[in-house]
C-alpha positions as CSV (number, residue, x, y, z in Angstrom):
1,M,174.6,-32.8,28.1
2,R,174.6,-29.0,28.3
3,L,177.3,-27.0,30.0
4,D,176.7,-25.6,33.5
5,K,175.4,-22.1,33.8
6,G,178.6,-20.7,35.3
7,V,181.3,-21.7,37.7
8,T,181.7,-19.2,40.5
9,R,184.3,-18.9,43.3
10,Q,182.1,-16.4,45.1
11,D,178.5,-16.3,46.0
12,P,176.5,-15.8,42.8
13,H,175.2,-12.2,42.4
14,P,171.5,-11.6,41.6
15,T,172.5,-10.3,38.2
16,L,173.5,-13.8,37.2
17,S,170.0,-15.1,38.0
18,A,168.5,-12.2,36.1
19,A,170.7,-12.9,33.1
20,I,169.7,-16.6,33.1
21,A,166.1,-15.7,33.3
22,L,166.4,-13.5,30.1
23,Q,168.3,-16.2,28.1
24,P,165.2,-17.7,26.3
25,E,164.1,-14.3,25.0
26,L,167.6,-13.2,24.1
27,A,168.2,-16.4,22.1
28,A,164.8,-16.2,20.4
29,R,165.4,-12.7,19.2
30,A,168.9,-13.1,17.9
31,A,167.8,-13.0,14.2
32,E,165.7,-9.9,14.9
33,M,168.7,-8.2,16.4
34,E,170.8,-9.0,13.4
35,D,168.2,-7.7,11.0
36,A,167.8,-4.5,13.0
37,R,171.6,-4.3,13.5
38,R,171.1,-3.1,17.1
39,L,169.8,-4.1,20.5
40,P,166.0,-3.5,20.5
41,A,165.0,-0.7,23.0
42,D,162.6,-3.0,24.9
43,L,165.4,-5.6,25.5
44,A,167.8,-2.9,26.6
45,A,165.2,-1.7,29.1
46,K,164.8,-5.3,30.5
47,L,168.6,-5.6,30.8
48,A,168.7,-2.2,32.6
49,E,165.9,-3.2,35.0
50,A,167.9,-6.4,35.8
51,G,170.8,-4.2,36.9
52,L,173.1,-5.5,34.2
53,F,174.3,-2.1,33.1
54,R,175.0,-1.1,36.7
55,M,177.4,-3.8,37.7
56,V,180.5,-1.5,37.7
57,T,178.7,1.6,38.9
58,P,179.8,2.6,42.5
59,F,177.5,1.9,45.4
60,E,177.3,5.6,46.3
61,Y,175.7,6.4,42.9
62,G,173.2,3.6,43.2
63,G,175.3,1.0,41.5
64,L,175.9,-2.7,42.3
65,E,179.7,-2.5,42.4
66,C,180.0,-6.2,41.6
67,S,183.3,-8.1,41.9
68,P,185.1,-8.9,38.6
69,I,184.1,-12.6,38.7
70,Q,180.4,-11.6,39.2
71,I,180.6,-9.3,36.2
72,V,182.1,-12.1,34.1
73,N,179.5,-14.6,35.2
74,A,176.6,-12.2,34.2
75,V,178.1,-11.2,30.9
76,E,178.9,-14.8,30.1
77,A,175.3,-15.8,30.8
78,V,173.9,-13.1,28.5
79,A,176.4,-14.0,25.7
80,E,175.6,-17.7,26.0
81,A,172.1,-16.8,24.7
82,N,173.1,-14.0,22.4
83,A,176.6,-12.7,21.9
84,S,175.5,-9.3,20.6
85,A,173.4,-8.7,23.7
86,G,176.3,-9.8,25.8
87,W,178.6,-7.3,24.0
88,C,176.1,-4.5,24.6
89,V,175.9,-5.4,28.3
90,M,179.7,-5.5,28.6
91,I,180.1,-2.1,27.0
92,G,177.4,-0.4,29.0
93,A,178.6,-1.9,32.3
94,T,182.3,-1.2,31.8
95,T,181.7,2.3,30.6
96,A,180.3,3.0,34.0
97,M,183.8,2.8,35.4
98,N,183.9,6.5,34.5
99,A,181.7,7.2,37.5
100,A,184.5,6.3,39.8
101,Y,186.9,8.9,38.1
102,M,184.4,11.7,37.4
103,S,183.7,14.5,39.9
104,P,181.1,13.2,42.4
105,E,178.7,16.0,41.4
106,M,178.8,15.0,37.8
107,A,178.8,11.3,38.5
108,K,175.5,11.8,40.4
109,Q,174.1,13.8,37.5
110,V,175.0,11.0,35.0
111,Y,174.1,8.0,37.1
112,D,171.3,9.2,39.3
113,D,168.6,7.3,37.3
114,P,168.9,3.6,38.0
115,L,167.9,2.8,34.4
116,T,170.6,5.0,32.9
117,I,172.7,3.3,30.1
118,T,176.0,4.8,29.2
119,G,178.4,3.9,26.3
120,G,181.1,5.3,24.2
121,V,184.6,4.9,22.8
122,F,187.9,5.2,24.6
123,A,190.0,5.8,21.5
124,P,191.0,9.5,21.3
125,M,189.5,10.2,17.9
126,G,188.2,13.7,19.0
127,K,189.7,17.1,19.7
128,A,189.0,19.0,22.9
129,I,190.0,22.7,23.1
130,V,190.5,24.1,26.6
131,D,188.1,27.0,27.3
132,G,188.1,28.0,30.9
133,D,186.4,25.3,33.0
134,D,185.1,23.6,29.9
135,Y,186.3,21.8,26.8
136,I,185.0,22.5,23.3
137,V,184.7,19.1,21.8
138,T,184.5,17.9,18.2
139,G,185.0,14.4,17.0
140,R,183.7,11.2,15.4
141,W,184.2,7.8,16.9
142,Q,183.8,4.4,15.5
143,W,182.6,1.3,17.3
144,G,179.9,3.0,19.4
145,S,178.2,-0.3,20.6
146,G,174.7,0.0,22.0
147,S,174.7,3.8,21.5
148,A,171.1,4.0,20.4
149,N,169.9,3.0,23.8
150,C,172.3,5.3,25.8
151,T,171.3,8.4,27.8
152,W,175.0,9.5,28.0
153,L,177.9,8.8,25.7
154,C,181.6,9.4,25.9
155,G,184.5,9.7,23.5
156,G,188.2,10.0,23.8
157,A,189.7,13.4,22.7
158,M,193.2,14.9,22.4
159,L,193.6,18.1,24.5
160,F,194.6,21.3,22.9
161,E,195.4,24.7,24.6
162,D,196.5,27.9,22.9
163,G,196.6,26.1,19.6
164,Q,199.1,23.4,20.9
165,M,198.5,19.7,21.7
166,K,199.0,19.1,25.4
167,M,201.5,16.3,26.2
168,L,202.0,14.1,29.2
169,P,205.4,13.8,31.0
170,S,205.8,10.4,29.3
171,G,205.8,12.1,25.9
172,R,202.3,10.7,25.0
173,P,199.6,13.1,23.9
174,D,197.3,14.1,26.8
175,A,193.8,12.6,26.1
176,R,190.6,12.4,28.2
177,M,187.2,10.8,27.7
178,M,184.5,13.5,27.3
179,V,181.1,12.5,28.7
180,F,178.1,14.2,27.1
181,P,174.4,13.7,26.7
182,A,173.4,11.4,23.9
183,S,171.0,14.1,22.8
184,E,174.0,16.2,21.7
185,T,175.4,13.5,19.4
186,E,174.7,12.3,15.9
187,L,174.5,8.6,15.4
188,H,175.6,7.3,12.0
189,D,174.3,4.1,10.4
190,T,177.7,2.6,9.6
191,W,177.3,-0.8,11.2
192,H,177.3,-3.1,8.2
193,V,179.5,-6.0,9.3
194,M,180.1,-9.7,9.4
195,G,179.9,-10.4,13.2
196,L,178.3,-9.0,16.3
197,K,175.7,-7.5,13.9
198,G,173.2,-6.9,16.6
199,T,175.3,-4.5,18.6
200,G,174.5,-1.3,16.7
201,S,178.2,-0.3,16.9
202,G,177.9,2.6,14.4
203,D,179.7,5.9,14.5
204,I,179.1,8.7,17.0
205,S,179.9,12.3,16.3
206,V,179.7,15.7,18.0
207,E,180.5,19.1,16.7
208,G,181.6,22.0,19.0
209,I,179.8,20.9,22.1
210,R,180.7,22.2,25.5
211,V,181.8,19.6,28.1
212,P,182.7,20.7,31.7
213,K,186.2,19.6,32.7
214,S,184.6,17.9,35.7
215,R,182.7,15.6,33.3
216,S,185.8,14.3,31.7
217,V,188.0,11.4,32.9
218,S,191.3,9.8,32.2
219,L,191.7,6.1,33.1
220,V,195.5,6.6,32.7
221,T,196.3,9.6,34.8
222,D,193.3,10.2,37.1
223,I,192.8,8.7,40.6
224,P,189.4,7.3,41.4
225,H,187.2,9.3,43.8
226,V,185.8,6.1,45.3
227,S,187.7,3.6,47.4
228,G,186.2,0.2,46.5
229,A,188.6,-2.6,45.5
230,L,186.8,-2.7,42.1
231,Y,188.3,0.7,41.2
232,K,191.8,-0.5,42.1
233,F,191.4,-3.3,39.6
234,P,193.1,-2.3,36.3
235,A,190.6,-0.4,34.1
236,F,191.8,-1.9,30.9
237,G,191.9,-5.3,32.5
238,L,188.2,-4.9,33.4
239,L,187.4,-4.0,29.8
240,S,189.4,-7.0,28.6
241,L,187.5,-9.2,31.0
242,G,184.3,-8.0,29.5
243,V,185.4,-9.0,26.0
244,A,186.7,-12.3,27.3
245,A,183.4,-13.0,29.2
246,T,181.5,-12.4,26.0
247,A,183.8,-14.8,24.1
248,L,183.4,-17.3,27.0
249,G,179.6,-17.2,26.8
250,N,179.6,-17.4,23.0
251,A,181.8,-20.4,23.0
252,K,179.7,-22.1,25.6
253,G,176.6,-21.4,23.5
254,A,178.2,-22.9,20.5
255,L,179.2,-26.1,22.3
256,N,175.7,-26.5,23.6
257,T,174.2,-25.9,20.2
258,F,176.5,-28.5,18.6
259,I,175.9,-31.1,21.2
260,E,172.1,-30.7,20.7
261,L,172.6,-30.8,16.9
262,G,174.9,-33.8,17.0
263,S,172.2,-35.8,18.9
264,I,169.8,-35.6,16.0
265,K,171.6,-34.7,12.8
266,K,172.7,-37.4,10.4
267,S,175.0,-36.9,7.5
268,Q,173.8,-37.8,4.0
269,G,173.9,-41.6,3.5
270,S,174.6,-42.4,7.2
271,R,172.4,-44.0,9.7
272,K,174.4,-42.6,12.6
273,T,173.9,-39.2,14.1
274,L,177.0,-36.9,14.3
275,G,177.2,-37.7,18.0
276,E,177.5,-41.4,17.3
277,R,180.5,-41.0,15.1
278,G,183.9,-41.6,16.8
279,V,185.7,-38.8,15.1
280,I,183.0,-36.3,16.2
281,Q,183.1,-37.6,19.7
282,A,186.8,-37.2,20.0
283,E,186.9,-33.7,18.4
284,T,184.0,-32.5,20.7
285,A,185.7,-33.8,23.8
286,E,189.0,-32.0,22.8
287,L,187.1,-28.8,22.2
288,M,185.4,-29.1,25.5
289,A,188.7,-29.6,27.2
290,K,190.1,-26.5,25.5
291,F,187.1,-24.5,26.6
292,R,187.3,-25.6,30.2
293,A,191.0,-25.0,30.3
294,A,190.7,-21.5,29.0
295,R,187.9,-20.7,31.4
296,A,189.8,-22.1,34.4
297,Y,192.9,-20.1,33.4
298,L,190.8,-16.9,33.1
299,Y,189.1,-17.5,36.4
300,D,192.4,-18.2,38.1
301,E,194.0,-14.9,36.9
302,I,190.8,-13.0,37.9
303,D,191.1,-14.5,41.4
304,Q,194.7,-13.6,41.8
305,T,194.3,-10.0,40.5
306,W,191.2,-9.5,42.6
307,D,193.0,-10.7,45.7
308,V,195.7,-8.1,45.1
309,A,193.1,-5.4,44.5
310,Q,191.5,-6.2,47.8
311,H,194.7,-6.1,49.9
312,S,196.9,-3.5,48.1
313,D,196.7,0.0,46.8
314,E,198.4,-0.8,43.6
315,I,198.4,-3.8,41.2
316,P,201.9,-4.6,39.8
317,V,202.3,-4.4,36.1
318,E,203.3,-8.1,36.0
319,R,199.9,-9.0,37.5
320,R,198.0,-6.7,35.1
321,A,199.8,-8.3,32.2
322,A,199.0,-11.8,33.4
323,L,195.3,-10.9,33.5
324,R,195.5,-9.5,29.9
325,M,197.2,-12.6,28.6
326,A,194.4,-14.8,30.0
327,C,191.7,-12.5,28.5
328,T,193.4,-12.6,25.1
329,H,193.8,-16.4,25.3
330,M,190.1,-16.8,26.1
331,V,189.0,-14.7,23.2
332,R,191.2,-16.4,20.7
333,T,190.5,-19.9,22.0
334,G,186.8,-19.1,21.8
335,A,187.1,-18.2,18.2
336,D,189.1,-21.4,17.5
337,I,186.4,-23.5,19.2
338,C,183.6,-21.8,17.2
339,R,185.5,-22.3,13.9
340,S,185.9,-26.0,14.6
341,L,182.2,-26.5,15.6
342,Y,181.2,-24.7,12.4
343,D,183.3,-27.0,10.4
344,M,181.8,-30.1,12.1
345,G,178.3,-28.8,11.6
346,G,178.6,-29.4,7.8
347,G,176.5,-27.8,5.2
348,A,173.7,-27.0,7.7
349,A,176.0,-24.6,9.5
350,L,176.2,-22.4,6.4
351,F,172.6,-21.2,6.5
352,E,171.7,-17.9,8.3
353,A,169.2,-19.8,10.5
354,S,172.1,-21.8,12.0
355,D,173.2,-20.8,15.4
356,L,176.7,-22.2,14.7
357,Q,177.4,-19.8,11.8
358,R,176.3,-16.8,13.9
359,R,178.5,-18.0,16.8
360,F,181.4,-18.4,14.3
361,R,180.9,-14.8,12.9
362,D,180.5,-13.3,16.4
363,A,183.6,-15.0,17.8
364,H,185.8,-13.7,15.0
365,A,184.4,-10.2,15.3
366,M,185.5,-10.2,19.0
367,T,189.1,-11.0,18.1
368,Q,189.4,-7.6,16.5
369,H,188.9,-5.6,19.7
370,I,192.1,-3.7,20.5
371,V,192.3,-5.0,24.1
372,T,192.5,-8.6,23.1
373,A,193.9,-8.3,19.6
374,P,197.2,-10.1,18.6
375,A,199.2,-7.0,19.5
376,T,198.4,-7.8,23.2
377,W,200.8,-10.8,22.9
378,E,203.7,-8.5,21.9
379,L,202.9,-6.0,24.6
380,T,202.8,-8.6,27.4
381,G,205.7,-10.6,25.9
382,R,208.0,-7.5,26.2
383,L,207.2,-7.5,29.9
384,L,208.0,-11.2,30.2
385,F,211.5,-10.5,28.8
386,G,211.9,-7.5,31.2
387,L,212.1,-5.0,28.3
388,E,211.2,-1.4,28.7
389,T,207.5,-1.1,27.9
390,D,204.8,1.6,28.0
391,A,202.4,-0.3,30.3
392,S,199.9,2.5,30.8
393,M,197.3,0.6,28.7
394,I,197.6,-2.7,30.5
């Protein structure tokens, strides 16, 4: 029995149907993507035509401005077929949050083409020197997922003026994401990894390029120029949701694969299939319960946070932290499920042709993302104890 295609508390968005329609091809080309270590250009084009990279783009710039649960449903469906493809969709879609913070003139320039794909890295690994109305930007960023298919890229950069690093009132360095044409970057073939091999997450670098101040954004200090509830939703919470949705789809795919495998595979010397063995039945049922519990927890926190975003101008830090905990829980539970299924798959799961070993590797690659890494527990735990905490990244 396969898992359902996605439980929604709102009307399904057309992007979900489009993602489901692409699942057979995405699954069939998983090995090709791993060999190429990137999302093939033709697949990226099909995902773009389906609107999957425009789920977070504001209506006024031709975007779909989906609700958070609709975004999760679509990313989950892509990742159910192919986690690397789901990751690329997640990065491209959530990067478009920049459009809400950028000057309207620049946002139209970047997002005018409905097939535009954007990507980049939030981490402030670059340096931006103030020069009148521009920044002179130099930097190199790791983890540039999907960059080979992007028209525009962005990278976080520390701001410098008159030779001094600019600081925020909080005492943190002032940093902004610089948005620049992909043609002005150099992409470095550094993506030689264990999991999410098909994401093409190599390094991006620029050297002394000029970026207008109006084409830079800060998700920490800037106020969105558009008024939709999606842009009241916590920006880092939305990114965390994307990672969690990919983990959700990957775990769902792993469970489906194992159930299909268990219906036909027999251990050496046994007349019973895996699915006919009591210990396997019990373990699979327990893993299914863990999956459904983690998904229900995630969906409930999304619903609560979205309700606040629709009816309030500000989302309390406690609510943002609750959402982040659910995202981290989903990612780490997904990895635990994939590890257990890999173990139960036996020697057959060891081979590269096995979907279970790919799911195992991809799940554990996701656990390394900063927004759902173990440090998230400490950050949110401080808030639970009422301790003073820098919550700007929650």
